[in-house]
C-alpha positions as CSV (number, residue, x, y, z in Angstrom):
1,X,-0.1,-0.6,-0.3
2,X,1.2,3.0,-1.1
3,X,-0.7,5.6,1.5
4,X,-2.4,8.0,-0.7
5,X,-4.5,10.5,0.8
6,X,-7.4,12.4,-1.2
7,X,-5.1,15.5,-1.0
8,X,-2.3,13.8,-3.1
9,X,-4.1,12.4,-5.8
10,X,-6.1,15.4,-6.5
11,X,-5.1,15.9,-9.9
12,X,-4.6,12.2,-10.9
13,X,-6.9,9.9,-13.5
14,X,-6.1,6.7,-11.3
15,X,-5.2,5.8,-7.9
16,X,-5.7,3.4,-5.1
17,X,-6.4,4.6,-1.8
18,X,-6.6,2.9,1.9
19,X,-10.5,3.0,2.7
20,X,-13.9,0.7,1.9
21,X,-16.5,1.7,-0.4
22,X,-20.1,0.8,-0.1
23,X,-23.0,1.6,-3.0
24,X,-26.4,1.8,-2.4
25,X,-29.1,2.2,-5.4
26,X,-26.1,2.8,-7.5
27,X,-24.3,5.6,-5.4
28,X,-21.2,5.2,-3.7
29,X,-19.3,6.0,0.1
30,X,-15.9,6.4,0.2
31,X,-14.9,5.8,3.8
32,X,-11.6,7.0,4.8
33,X,-9.6,7.2,7.7
34,X,-6.7,5.9,9.7
35,X,-6.6,2.3,10.3
36,X,-9.0,1.3,13.4
37,X,-11.1,3.8,12.8
38,X,-13.9,1.5,11.8
39,X,-14.0,1.8,7.9
40,X,-14.8,-2.0,7.6
41,X,-17.4,-1.8,10.5
42,X,-19.6,0.7,8.8
43,X,-19.6,-0.7,5.6
44,X,-20.4,-4.2,7.5
45,X,-23.3,-2.5,9.4
46,X,-24.8,-0.8,6.0
47,X,-24.4,-4.5,4.2
48,X,-27.2,-5.4,6.7
49,X,-28.8,-2.9,6.0
50,X,-28.6,-3.8,2.2
51,X,-26.1,-1.8,0.8
52,X,-23.6,-3.8,-1.4
53,X,-19.3,-3.8,-0.7
54,X,-17.8,-2.0,-3.7
55,X,-14.1,-2.4,-1.9
56,X,-12.5,-3.1,1.7
57,X,-9.1,-2.4,2.8
58,X,-7.9,-0.7,-0.8
59,X,-10.5,1.2,-3.1
60,X,-9.3,1.5,-7.0
61,X,-10.3,4.7,-8.3
62,X,-10.2,6.3,-11.8
63,X,-12.0,9.1,-13.9
64,X,-14.7,7.9,-16.0
65,X,-16.5,10.4,-18.4
66,X,-15.8,13.6,-15.6
67,X,-16.8,11.5,-12.7
68,X,-14.6,9.9,-10.3
69,X,-15.4,5.8,-10.0
70,X,-14.7,3.6,-7.5
71,X,-14.3,-0.5,-7.8
72,X,-11.9,-2.9,-6.2
73,X,-8.7,-4.2,-6.8
74,X,-9.0,-7.6,-8.4
75,X,-7.6,-10.0,-5.3
76,X,-9.8,-8.1,-2.4
77,X,-13.0,-7.9,-4.8
78,X,-15.5,-9.4,-3.0
79,X,-13.9,-10.1,0.7
80,X,-14.4,-7.6,3.6
81,X,-12.5,-8.1,6.8
82,X,-14.2,-8.5,10.3
83,X,-11.7,-7.5,13.1
84,X,-11.7,-10.6,15.4
85,X,-13.6,-13.1,12.8
86,X,-11.6,-13.2,9.6
87,X,-12.1,-12.6,6.0
88,X,-16.3,-12.5,5.3
89,X,-17.2,-13.0,1.3
90,X,-19.3,-10.3,0.3
91,X,-22.0,-9.2,-2.5
92,X,-20.5,-6.6,-4.3
93,X,-21.8,-3.5,-6.4
94,X,-18.9,-3.6,-8.9
95,X,-17.3,-0.3,-10.2
96,X,-19.7,2.7,-8.5
97,X,-19.2,6.2,-8.4
98,X,-18.5,8.2,-5.7
99,X,-21.2,10.2,-4.1
100,X,-20.1,11.2,-1.1
101,X,-16.6,10.8,1.2
102,X,-17.3,10.1,4.7
103,X,-13.8,10.5,7.0
104,X,-13.7,8.8,10.3
105,X,-11.0,11.1,11.7
106,X,-12.8,14.3,11.5
107,X,-16.0,15.4,13.7
108,X,-18.4,17.4,12.4
109,X,-19.2,20.3,15.5
110,X,-22.0,21.8,14.4
111,X,-26.0,20.1,14.3
112,X,-26.9,21.7,10.7
113,X,-23.7,21.5,8.9
114,X,-22.8,23.8,6.4
115,X,-22.0,21.8,3.0
116,X,-18.0,20.7,3.2
117,X,-16.4,19.3,-0.5
118,X,-13.4,17.5,-1.3
119,X,-11.6,16.0,-4.1
120,X,-11.5,12.8,-5.3
121,X,-9.0,12.7,-8.4
122,X,-10.3,15.4,-10.5
123,X,-14.1,15.9,-9.2
124,X,-15.5,17.5,-6.4
125,X,-17.8,15.5,-4.2
126,X,-19.3,16.4,-0.6
127,X,-17.4,15.5,2.3
128,X,-19.3,13.7,5.4
129,X,-16.8,14.5,8.9
130,X,-18.5,11.3,10.6
131,X,-16.4,10.7,13.8
132,X,-18.3,9.9,16.4
133,X,-21.9,10.4,14.6
134,X,-24.6,7.9,16.4
135,X,-26.2,5.7,13.7
136,X,-24.0,6.5,11.2
137,X,-24.7,3.4,8.7
138,X,-28.3,4.3,9.2
139,X,-27.5,7.7,8.2
140,X,-25.5,7.1,5.4
141,X,-28.4,4.5,3.8
142,X,-31.1,7.2,3.9
143,X,-28.4,9.7,2.5
144,X,-27.1,7.2,-0.6
145,X,-31.0,6.7,-1.3
146,X,-32.6,10.2,-1.2
147,X,-29.7,12.9,-0.8
148,X,-29.9,15.9,1.7
149,X,-32.1,18.6,1.6
150,X,-29.9,21.5,0.8
151,X,-29.6,23.4,-2.2
152,X,-26.1,23.0,-2.7
153,X,-25.8,19.3,-2.0
154,X,-26.8,16.9,-5.2
155,X,-29.5,15.5,-4.9
156,X,-28.2,12.1,-5.5
């Protein structure tokens, strides 16, 4: 693993980043954060609610028709780590557009925050500073299904 961050790859067309990505109805959430921050655990919770795994541990990103697309690296396709249990097989979504970035290393102090964005490869994507948010898996499921009520955010 080369340890690239989203900041490192903001002008690239392809990259592999440390993270996890899940999809709901064709919309992807790229979950980033340090090792042990709960990326895989969050994905497993969302998968229990019906999300599909795109990638765990290493996420392959590429620009396709102006959109950042996430996919699994071939050696890890359909596999997710369950800490304390081992590697599990998972239903996968395949290549999916990144519609949100969820950062488990940053917290959001505001109850109703203003929209914040980040860049994935060359695409601007809404950023959720999600450390410590209770019920995050359910919140992300609803967000990916219906979007956020705010004219400045995409209605994914």
